[in-house]
N, C-alpha and C positions, 0 to 999 in steps of 0.2 A: 557648849555655850547655850544652845536652845533649851536644854534640860534645866540649866540654872535659871534662865529667864522664866521658863514655865513654872518652876518651883517657887520662885520669888513672887510671881503673879498670883499663884494659888494661895500662898501664905498670906499675902496682903488681903485677898478677898476673904479668906477665913477669919482673919483678925477683925476686919470690918463687920462681918456678920456676927461674930461673937460679941463684939463691943455693943452692937445694937441689941442683942438678946439680953445683955446684962442690965439694961435700964429698966427701972420700975415703970408700971403703967402710967403713973402720974407724970412721967417725963416724956411721954410719947408725943403729945400735941400741946402746943401753947396757945392760949386764947388771948386776943387783944380786945380792946375796948369796943363797946357797941357805939355805932355812929350813924349819922344820916348817910344815905347812899351816895350823896354827891361829894362827900369827903373821902378822898383816896389816901390810904396810908402809904408811906414810902416803903419800898421793897429793899430792905437792907440785907446784905449777905448774912446767912446763918453762920454762927461760929462753928457748927459741926460740919459744914461743907465748905472748906477753904477753896477760894477761887470760883465758887458757884454764884452766879448772879441770880438771886432769888426772884421768883416771879409770883404774881398774884393771879389766881384763876378765879373767875366769877361764877357762882352758881346762884341763879335766881329761883325764888319760890314764887311761882305764878300759875294760876289756874289749877291750884291744888296738885302741883307737880314740882319736882326739882328739875329745872331745865339744865342740862348737862348732868344727867343722873350718874354717869360714870366718868370720873376725872382721873387722868394719869399725870402725876407730878414727880418731881425729884425731891430728895431730902432737902429741907430748908425752904421749900416753896410754901406759899400760903394759899388758902382757899377763903374767899370772901363770900359769905352767904348773905343775900339781900332779899328781903320780903317785899314783893310788889303786889301782893294780894291784899284784899280788904280784911281777910281773916288773919289772926295771929298764927305763926308757925314756929317750929323749932327744927334744928338739925342736931339730933341726939344719937350718939353711938356709945360704945363701951368706954372709949378713950377720950371723948370730948362731948361738949354740950354747948350750944349757942345760947341756951336760955330762950325765953319767949321773945320773938321778934315781931313787932307790929309793922304795919305798912310803912315803907320808907326806911326802916331800920336795917342795919347790917352788922355782922360780926365777922371778924377775920381770925382764922385758926392757922397757926404755923405747924407744919408736920416735920419733925426732926428725926423720926425713926421710920425706916422702911417697913412696909406691910400693907395689908388690905384693911381698910376701915369702912365698915358698913354702918349706915345711919338711917334714921327715919324721923318723921315729924311725930312728936308725942301726941298732938291733937288729931292728926289725920294719918293713921298708921299705914294707909296705902301709899303714902308718899315715902319712897325709899331711894337711897343713893349709895354710891360706893366710891371711895377714893383709894387709888393705888399709888403708893409712894415707893419709888425706887432710888437706889444710889446712882449718882452720876459718876462714872469712872472714865476719866480721860486718858488717852495715850496707852490703853491696854487693848491689845488685839484679842479678838475672840479666840477661845481655846479650840484647837483642832487636834483631836486625839490620834489622827492618822499621820504617819510619817510622810514627808514630801514624796512626790511621784518619782519613780526611778524606772528608766527604760528596761532595766534588768529584772524588775520585780515581776513575778508570775501573776500578781494580783492587779497590775496596772496602776498601782499607787504606791 
């Protein structure tokens, strides 16, 4: 029974990973409209992540830095980049680009594919950040390659 459950779990995880790898780079991140920072978009669940309540994580561009330079999110979550500096900034990576954001402007990007997304400001290349997108898997216990402990085992496990 344990081997069947383990096999099913591994099969599902492999299928999820392979489906993510088959998407083209254009499908990795979705961009929504530019808006003033006081307007907050609603966080609707992503179609790719059933049952996941998508959240919005804010990254401010201030004092020539990305505040929250490393962000960890789940598939379907969004990152809202907001420029609070006087100077224009961008958040530009291989898979997404906010375009130029002037003071008070923001752009929201939805991340539908797991991976690590590095980005920088095109105007100020010392401004760098990273977004780590992971699957949210509910109800799956972590894999333990060792068998259960047995008092008769010479190895203590």
